[in-house]
C-alpha positions as CSV (number, residue, x, y, z in Angstrom):
1,X,28.3,19.5,-90.3
2,X,27.5,20.9,-93.7
3,X,26.0,24.4,-93.8
4,X,22.5,24.9,-95.3
5,X,23.9,26.2,-98.7
6,X,26.0,23.0,-99.1
7,X,22.9,20.9,-98.2
8,X,20.8,22.8,-100.8
9,X,23.4,22.1,-103.4
10,X,23.5,18.4,-102.5
11,X,19.7,18.3,-102.8
12,X,20.0,19.8,-106.3
13,X,22.5,17.1,-107.2
14,X,20.1,14.5,-105.9
15,X,17.3,16.0,-108.0
16,X,19.5,16.0,-111.1
17,X,20.6,12.4,-110.7
18,X,17.0,11.1,-110.1
19,X,15.7,13.1,-113.1
20,X,16.1,10.0,-115.4
21,X,16.5,7.2,-112.9
22,X,14.2,5.5,-110.4
23,X,17.0,3.9,-108.3
24,X,20.5,5.3,-107.6
25,X,23.4,3.9,-105.6
26,X,25.6,5.9,-103.2
27,X,28.4,5.5,-105.7
28,X,26.3,7.1,-108.4
29,X,25.5,10.0,-106.2
30,X,29.1,10.4,-105.1
31,X,30.3,10.4,-108.7
32,X,28.0,13.1,-109.7
33,X,28.5,15.2,-106.5
34,X,32.3,14.9,-106.9
35,X,32.1,16.3,-110.4
36,X,30.3,19.4,-109.1
37,X,32.7,22.1,-108.0
38,X,30.1,23.5,-105.6
39,X,30.0,20.4,-103.5
40,X,32.8,20.6,-100.9
41,X,34.9,17.7,-99.7
42,X,33.2,17.7,-96.3
43,X,29.9,17.0,-98.0
44,X,31.5,14.3,-100.1
45,X,32.8,12.7,-96.9
46,X,29.3,12.7,-95.5
47,X,28.1,10.7,-98.5
48,X,30.6,8.0,-97.6
49,X,28.6,7.5,-94.3
50,X,25.5,6.4,-96.3
51,X,25.2,2.6,-96.5
52,X,25.7,1.0,-100.0
53,X,22.8,-0.2,-102.0
54,X,20.1,1.1,-104.3
55,X,17.9,4.0,-103.2
56,X,14.7,5.6,-104.4
57,X,14.5,9.4,-104.3
58,X,12.9,9.7,-100.9
59,X,15.1,7.0,-99.4
60,X,18.2,8.7,-100.6
61,X,17.2,12.0,-99.1
62,X,16.3,10.2,-95.8
63,X,19.7,8.4,-95.8
64,X,21.5,11.8,-96.3
65,X,19.5,13.4,-93.4
66,X,20.3,10.4,-91.2
67,X,24.0,10.8,-92.0
68,X,23.8,14.5,-91.1
69,X,22.1,13.7,-87.8
70,X,24.6,11.0,-86.9
71,X,27.5,13.4,-87.7
72,X,25.9,16.1,-85.6
73,X,25.4,13.7,-82.6
74,X,29.1,12.5,-82.9
75,X,30.3,16.1,-83.0
76,X,28.2,16.9,-79.9
77,X,29.6,14.0,-78.0
78,X,33.2,14.8,-78.8
79,X,33.3,17.9,-76.6
80,X,36.2,20.3,-76.4
81,X,39.7,19.0,-76.7
82,X,41.7,18.5,-73.5
83,X,43.9,21.4,-72.6
84,X,47.6,20.7,-72.6
85,X,49.9,22.9,-70.6
86,X,53.5,23.5,-71.7
87,X,56.0,22.1,-69.1
88,X,57.4,25.6,-68.7
89,X,54.0,26.9,-67.6
90,X,53.5,24.4,-64.8
91,X,53.9,25.0,-61.1
92,X,56.7,22.4,-61.0
93,X,58.7,24.4,-63.6
94,X,58.3,27.5,-61.5
95,X,59.5,25.6,-58.5
96,X,62.5,24.3,-60.4
97,X,63.4,27.8,-61.5
98,X,63.4,29.1,-57.9
99,X,65.2,26.0,-56.5
100,X,67.6,25.7,-59.4
101,X,66.5,22.2,-60.5
102,X,67.4,21.0,-64.0
103,X,64.7,20.7,-66.6
104,X,65.5,17.0,-67.0
105,X,64.4,16.4,-63.4
106,X,60.9,17.7,-64.4
107,X,60.5,15.5,-67.5
108,X,57.9,12.9,-66.9
109,X,57.8,9.4,-68.3
110,X,54.9,8.7,-70.7
111,X,51.9,7.7,-68.7
112,X,50.7,5.3,-71.4
113,X,47.4,5.4,-73.3
114,X,44.4,7.1,-71.7
115,X,42.3,4.7,-69.5
116,X,39.4,4.7,-72.0
117,X,41.5,3.8,-75.0
118,X,40.9,0.3,-76.4
119,X,43.6,-2.3,-75.7
120,X,46.0,-2.8,-78.6
121,X,46.0,-6.3,-80.1
122,X,48.6,-7.8,-82.4
123,X,47.2,-9.3,-85.6
124,X,46.2,-12.9,-84.9
125,X,45.6,-12.4,-81.2
């Protein structure tokens, strides 16, 4: 999520672009923002989340705020990443060391995709 200084700079870019126009597209805003060295790539990526089409000044600011809210909600749902333990740090590895089992006996087959992953479909299925 962009920090307040980045959002202030984006608002300044919006003010600049609407200075001589009544309607602006997302592409127009992106072009001007991309030319500004003070607008980071994360903020530019946020602009890609705004639907295409012409916007009035207030509508553009509202669309940007909506994109920020959506991104914040998505980041909140993501949660912390799953912890992965090295094979050597598992209880099975410790048991193998004490019972002189080879490491190959501990190697597990791939379990496949996670249960919540969408099913892969070949093109044309």
